[in-house]
C-alpha positions in Angstrom: 177.3 -198.8 -113.3 177.7 -196.4 -115.7 174.2 -195.2 -117.1 173.8 -195.4 -121.1 173.9 -192.3 -123.2 170.2 -193.1 -124.7 169.3 -194.0 -120.9 170.8 -190.1 -119.5 167.7 -187.5 -118.6 168.6 -183.4 -118.9 166.2 -181.6 -116.3 166.6 -177.5 -118.4 164.6 -175.1 -116.0 164.4 -171.6 -118.0 161.5 -169.5 -118.0 161.9 -168.4 -121.8 160.2 -170.8 -124.0 162.8 -170.3 -126.7 165.5 -171.3 -124.8 163.2 -174.6 -123.4 162.8 -175.7 -127.4 166.2 -174.8 -128.4 167.9 -177.1 -125.5 165.6 -180.1 -126.1 165.6 -180.3 -129.4 169.9 -180.0 -129.2 169.2 -182.2 -126.1 167.6 -184.8 -128.9 169.9 -184.4 -131.5 172.6 -185.9 -129.6 171.0 -188.7 -128.4 170.1 -187.5 -124.8 166.0 -187.4 -123.0 165.4 -184.2 -121.6 162.2 -182.9 -119.2 161.2 -178.8 -119.7 159.8 -176.2 -117.3 159.4 -173.1 -116.7 159.7 -172.6 -113.3 161.5 -173.2 -109.9 158.7 -175.2 -108.1 157.6 -177.7 -111.3 161.3 -178.6 -111.6 161.5 -179.7 -107.5 158.0 -181.8 -108.2 160.1 -183.2 -111.6 163.0 -184.3 -109.4 160.8 -185.5 -106.4 159.3 -187.9 -109.8 161.7 -188.5 -111.8 165.5 -190.1 -112.5 167.5 -187.0 -113.6 170.9 -187.1 -114.2 171.4 -183.4 -115.1 170.3 -179.6 -114.4 170.9 -177.2 -116.8 169.9 -173.9 -114.9 168.9 -170.4 -115.6 169.5 -167.6 -113.0 166.2 -165.6 -113.6 162.5 -166.4 -113.5 161.0 -162.6 -113.3 161.7 -159.2 -114.2 163.5 -159.1 -111.4 167.4 -159.4 -112.8 169.2 -160.3 -109.0 169.8 -164.0 -109.8 168.6 -164.4 -106.1 165.5 -166.5 -107.4 168.5 -169.2 -108.9 170.6 -169.3 -106.2 167.8 -170.2 -103.9 166.7 -173.4 -106.2 170.4 -174.0 -107.0 170.2 -174.2 -102.6 167.6 -176.6 -102.9 169.2 -178.8 -105.5 172.1 -179.1 -104.1 170.3 -180.3 -100.4 168.3 -182.2 -101.1 170.2 -183.9 -104.3 173.6 -183.5 -103.4 175.3 -185.7 -106.0 173.3 -184.1 -109.0 175.2 -181.2 -110.9 173.5 -178.8 -112.3 175.3 -176.2 -114.9 174.5 -172.4 -115.1 173.0 -170.5 -117.5 173.9 -167.1 -117.6 174.5 -164.3 -119.7 178.0 -162.8 -120.0 176.6 -159.1 -118.1 176.2 -161.8 -114.9 178.8 -163.6 -114.9 180.4 -163.1 -111.3 176.7 -163.8 -110.1 177.4 -167.3 -112.1 180.5 -167.1 -110.3 178.7 -167.2 -106.5 176.1 -170.3 -108.4 179.6 -172.2 -108.9 180.9 -171.6 -105.2 177.5 -172.4 -104.0 178.1 -176.3 -105.9 177.1 -176.0 -109.5 179.7 -178.3 -111.8 180.1 -174.7 -113.7 178.5 -172.4 -116.0 177.8 -171.3 -119.6 176.9 -168.5 -121.3 173.9 -167.3 -123.6 173.8 -167.5 -126.6 175.8 -170.9 -126.0 177.4 -172.7 -128.7 176.0 -175.9 -129.7 179.3 -177.7 -129.8 181.2 -176.6 -126.9 177.8 -176.8 -124.6 177.8 -180.7 -126.1 181.2 -181.1 -125.1 180.2 -179.9 -121.4 177.4 -182.1 -120.7 178.9 -184.8 -121.8 182.0 -184.0 -119.8 180.3 -183.6 -116.6 178.0 -186.6 -117.3 181.4 -188.5 -117.5 182.9 -186.7 -114.2 179.4 -187.2 -111.7 179.8 -191.3 -113.0 183.0 -191.4 -110.9 182.2 -192.7 -108.0 183.9 -190.7 -105.3 181.9 -190.8 -101.8 179.3 -187.7 -100.7 181.6 -185.6 -98.7 184.6 -187.7 -98.9 187.8 -186.8 -96.1 191.0 -186.7 -96.8 192.3 -190.0 -96.1 189.5 -191.4 -98.2 190.5 -189.2 -101.1 193.7 -190.0 -100.8 193.4 -193.6 -101.0 192.3 -193.4 -104.3 194.5 -190.7 -106.0 197.7 -189.6 -105.4 197.1 -186.4 -104.1 200.4 -186.0 -102.4 201.8 -182.6 -103.3 198.4 -181.0 -102.6 198.1 -179.9 -98.3 194.7 -179.4 -96.7 191.6 -181.0 -95.4 189.3 -177.9 -95.7 185.8 -178.6 -97.0 186.5 -176.5 -100.1 189.9 -178.3 -101.0 188.4 -180.9 -100.9 185.5 -181.3 -103.1 188.6 -179.7 -105.5 190.5 -182.8 -105.0 187.3 -185.1 -106.0 186.6 -182.9 -108.7 190.5 -183.9 -110.1 189.7 -187.0 -109.3 186.9 -186.8 -111.2 188.3 -185.2 -114.6 191.7 -186.5 -114.4 190.8 -189.7 -116.2 189.4 -187.8 -119.2 191.1 -186.5 -121.9 189.1 -183.0 -121.2 190.7 -179.6 -121.1 190.9 -178.0 -117.7 190.6 -174.1 -116.3 191.9 -174.1 -113.4 191.6 -170.9 -111.8 192.5 -168.5 -109.0 194.5 -165.8 -106.8 198.3 -165.7 -107.7 200.2 -168.5 -104.9 197.2 -170.8 -104.3 198.9 -173.6 -106.2 197.5 -173.6 -109.4 201.0 -175.2 -110.7 200.2 -178.2 -107.7 196.7 -178.8 -109.2 197.7 -178.9 -112.8 200.0 -181.3 -111.7 198.0 -183.8 -109.4 195.9 -183.8 -112.8 197.9 -184.8 -114.8 199.9 -187.8 -112.3 196.3 -188.9 -112.0 195.4 -189.0 -115.7 196.0 -191.7 -117.8 198.7 -190.0 -119.7 200.7 -189.5 -116.3 203.9 -191.8 -117.9 204.4 -189.0 -121.0 205.6 -185.6 -119.7 203.3 -182.5 -118.4 205.4 -179.5 -120.1 204.1 -176.3 -118.3 204.8 -172.8 -120.5 204.4 -169.1 -118.4 202.9 -167.8 -121.6 203.5 -164.2 -120.0 206.9 -164.8 -120.6 206.9 -165.8 -124.6 206.9 -163.8 -126.6 205.1 -163.0 -130.2 207.5 -162.8 -132.4 209.3 -166.2 -130.9 205.3 -168.0 -129.9 205.3 -170.5 -133.1 208.7 -171.4 -132.4 208.6 -172.3 -128.6 205.3 -173.5 -129.6 205.5 -175.6 -132.4 209.3 -175.9 -132.9 211.3 -174.6 -136.0 213.6 -176.7 -138.3 217.1 -175.3 -139.2 217.4 -172.2 -141.4 214.0 -171.1 -140.9 214.8 -167.9 -139.7 218.6 -166.0 -139.3 219.0 -167.9 -135.9 218.0 -171.6 -136.4 221.2 -173.0 -136.5 219.7 -176.5 -136.2 215.7 -178.6 -135.1 214.5 -177.5 -133.2 211.4 -179.2 -130.8 208.2 -176.9 -130.0 206.2 -177.2 -126.4 203.7 -179.0 -127.7 206.1 -181.8 -129.7 208.1 -182.5 -126.4 204.5 -182.4 -124.6 203.3 -185.4 -127.1 200.7 -187.9 -125.8 201.4 -185.8 -122.2 199.9 -182.9 -121.1 200.3 -179.4 -121.9 200.5 -176.5 -118.8 199.1 -173.2 -119.9 199.6 -170.6 -117.1 199.4 -167.3 -117.3 196.7 -167.9 -120.3 195.2 -164.8 -119.7 198.2 -163.1 -120.9 197.8 -164.4 -124.1 197.8 -161.6 -126.6 195.0 -161.9 -129.0 197.2 -162.6 -132.5 198.7 -166.0 -130.7 195.6 -166.8 -129.5 194.2 -167.3 -133.0 197.7 -169.7 -133.0 196.5 -171.1 -130.0 193.0 -172.0 -130.8 193.9 -173.2 -134.8 196.1 -176.3 -133.0 192.9 -176.6 -130.7 190.7 -177.1 -132.8 192.6 -179.1 -136.1 194.6 -181.3 -133.2 198.0 -180.6 -135.4 200.7 -177.7 -136.2 203.4 -177.1 -138.1 206.5 -176.4 -137.6 208.1 -173.0 -138.6 210.1 -173.7 -141.9 208.5 -177.0 -141.6 206.2 -178.5 -144.3 205.3 -181.8 -142.2 202.3 -181.8 -140.3 202.2 -182.9 -136.9 199.4 -184.6 -134.9 199.1 -182.2 -131.8 198.3 -184.8 -129.4 198.4 -183.6 -125.4 196.4 -182.6 -122.7 195.4 -179.0 -122.1 196.0 -177.7 -118.7 195.3 -174.0 -118.1 195.7 -171.7 -115.3 195.3 -168.4 -115.1 194.6 -166.0 -111.6 192.2 -163.4 -113.5 188.4 -164.2 -114.2 188.7 -165.5 -118.1 184.8 -165.8 -119.0 185.8 -161.2 -117.6 188.4 -160.9 -120.1 185.8 -162.5 -123.4 183.4 -160.4 -122.2 185.7 -157.0 -122.7 187.0 -158.5 -125.5 190.5 -158.5 -124.2 190.1 -162.5 -124.8 188.5 -164.9 -127.7 185.4 -166.2 -127.0 186.2 -169.3 -128.8 189.5 -170.1 -127.9 187.3 -169.8 -124.5 185.0 -172.4 -124.9 188.7 -174.7 -126.1 189.9 -174.1 -122.6 187.3 -174.5 -119.7 185.9 -176.8 -121.0 186.1 -178.0 -117.0 187.1 -175.4 -114.6 188.6 -175.5 -111.3 188.5 -173.0 -108.7 191.1 -172.8 -105.9 189.8 -171.5 -102.7 191.8 -168.2 -101.5 194.3 -169.2 -98.2 192.5 -166.7 -96.1 189.0 -168.9 -97.3 190.9 -172.6 -95.1 192.2 -170.8 -92.5 191.8 -174.1 -90.6 194.7 -175.7 -93.2 197.4 -173.2 -91.9 198.7 -175.1 -89.8 199.4 -178.1 -91.6 201.3 -176.0 -94.5 203.1 -174.3 -92.5 204.4 -177.1 -90.6 205.0 -179.2 -93.7 206.6 -176.1 -95.2 208.4 -175.3 -92.2 210.6 -178.7 -92.6 211.0 -178.7 -96.4 212.7 -175.3 -95.7 214.8 -176.8 -93.2 215.9 -179.5 -95.9 216.2 -177.1 -98.3 218.5 -175.7 -96.4 220.7 -178.2 -94.6 219.5 -177.1 -91.1 218.2 -179.1 -87.9 214.8 -179.4 -87.6 212.6 -175.9 -86.4 209.1 -176.8 -85.2 206.4 -173.9 -84.8 205.1 -173.1 -81.3 201.6 -172.7 -80.5 202.0 -168.6 -80.6 203.4 -168.9 -83.7 200.6 -170.9 -85.6 197.7 -168.8 -84.1 199.4 -165.6 -85.8 200.0 -167.4 -88.8 196.7 -168.5 -89.2 195.6 -164.8 -88.0 196.5 -163.5 -91.2 195.0 -162.7 -94.4 197.9 -164.1 -96.6 197.3 -162.1 -99.7 199.5 -163.5 -101.5 198.2 -167.0 -100.6 200.8 -169.9 -100.1 203.5 -168.2 -101.6 203.4 -165.1 -99.4 203.0 -167.5 -96.6 206.4 -169.8 -97.5 208.6 -166.6 -98.1 207.5 -165.5 -94.4 208.3 -168.8 -92.5 211.7 -169.0 -94.8 212.6 -165.5 -93.4 211.7 -165.6 -90.4 213.6 -169.1 -89.9 216.9 -167.5 -91.7 216.0 -164.6 -89.9 215.7 -166.0 -86.1 217.6 -168.8 -86.3 216.2 -170.8 -83.5 214.7 -174.7 -83.0 211.4 -172.9 -81.9 209.8 -170.4 -83.8 207.0 -168.3 -81.6 205.0 -165.1 -82.5 207.3 -162.5 -81.6 210.2 -164.3 -83.6 207.6 -163.1 -86.8 207.0 -160.0 -85.9 210.5 -159.2 -85.4 211.6 -160.4 -88.7 208.4 -158.9 -90.1 209.8 -155.7 -88.8 212.7 -156.3 -89.8 211.6 -157.1 -93.0 210.4 -153.5 -93.3 213.3 -151.6 -92.0 215.3 -152.6 -94.6 212.5 -151.5 -97.5 212.9 -147.9 -95.7 216.0 -147.6 -95.1 217.1 -148.2 -98.9 217.0 -146.0 -101.5 218.3 -146.6 -105.2 217.7 -143.0 -106.6 220.1 -142.0 -108.7 222.4 -144.7 -108.3 223.9 -146.9 -111.0 223.4 -150.4 -111.8 226.4 -152.0 -110.5 226.0 -150.2 -107.6 222.4 -151.2 -106.3 224.2 -154.9 -107.1 227.4 -153.6 -104.4 223.7 -152.5 -101.9 221.7 -155.9 -102.8 224.9 -158.4 -102.1 225.9 -155.5 -98.4 222.6 -156.2 -97.5 221.8 -159.2 -97.8 225.0 -160.6 -96.1 223.9 -158.0 -93.3 221.0 -160.1 -93.3 221.9 -163.3 -93.5 225.6 -162.6 -91.5 227.8 -163.6 -94.0 226.8 -166.8 -94.9 227.8 -167.0 -98.5 225.2 -170.0 -99.2 222.7 -168.5 -97.7 223.3 -165.3 -99.4 223.6 -166.8 -103.1 220.3 -168.7 -102.3 218.2 -165.4 -101.6 220.1 -163.6 -104.5 219.2 -166.5 -106.4 223.1 -166.8 -107.5 224.9 -170.1 -107.3 228.0 -170.0 -104.9 231.0 -169.2 -107.7 228.7 -166.7 -109.1 228.3 -164.5 -106.4 232.3 -164.9 -104.8 232.8 -163.0 -108.6 230.3 -160.2 -107.4 232.3 -160.1 -104.0 235.4 -159.9 -105.8 234.1 -157.5 -108.4 233.0 -154.9 -105.8 235.6 -155.3 -103.5 232.9 -156.6 -100.6 235.2 -158.0 -97.7 234.2 -161.5 -96.6 235.0 -163.2 -93.0 233.5 -166.8 -94.1 235.0 -170.3 -94.1 234.2 -172.3 -97.5 232.1 -175.1 -96.1 229.4 -171.6 -95.4 229.4 -171.9 -91.7 230.9 -168.8 -89.5 233.8 -168.3 -88.0 
């Protein structure tokens, strides 16, 4: 049964008496009961004798500032009370330490000095998530019975933690920040959050913030009315309007410049906006999901990202593990990706030999799942065998390296570069127009026009099969 607000007790652990007093007062004003203590031993005694629903824990309890005492306390708490959520307190200069804590099981972290409103929102969301019943160490099968994670492949414990967090947070309206290296699948996580939320029947609108220019930011995000500026020939809906009652996924949020950060913050604070050139105020009924491959808190610390916007975006933070940290998932991913690639190209079924799976599992994959997919696709198209083995991947890798070394564009015109790219692709895919067009990102019709333009001869049937 959900615990009523007045019955929720929060343990505050900090050796600074001013912090204990400030947090206790804030929690009391918000309707929470609290217990304060200033050292790890006392904290463990409280946990053993009282019912605690959330822990706010500092990282240091002595003159040392390494944070090792805090990490040790966190480990003790999670070992004895694995379901108890812990929020870590840290200074801006110790963000890397707090991130270590999150990887060791903390629900999240907040910085000193804190923003009262943002901290209370984080506390409320963390407590709400804790009340969504998901069995401890739930298997992938159990999670799949409770939620729709169909597009996410893997069974590694770190991935299962991510899926459990999605299950807890999806049903709330909390803003979510997804962190992870490039290629780890942040967009798939955003899709899963939306798909398992009450907003699932409405659209999820995706925006690459790094591709939105400052001059068009307001028009892209909020829309414009006819005549608002020279090229405004008609009214245009912005991304907020298109995502109304649904979710708005702001990818590469760390790329947003500070001027546009102010404009986005204003909408998130006021929950309203106006189209460019319009006078009508629109309600911004969207759930914000954002993502970046950088540590956004570090951008705040270096004054590259607004602290107030950061608090609006990261009420809940989800950190995706890189592929090298969940190697046991590589065979699952590889087989699933190969099946999808074979289907997209209309090829006969292809399988991966044990030697191939072992080789794939031994790689570090700095580009993560995206790089793995590219490797599989390249080998699949170059080799063309029903069973791919380790040597096939080595051959494709050497072929790619040779192609890269043999291709120089110094002193060439744009037309010459285009012709060279087409010729290389025609050679790589043995004149198969369908594969060449897909590799170059062109339609078959566009490729034919370029072949004619550059007078490149082909001996290929219209249906894409070799003579």
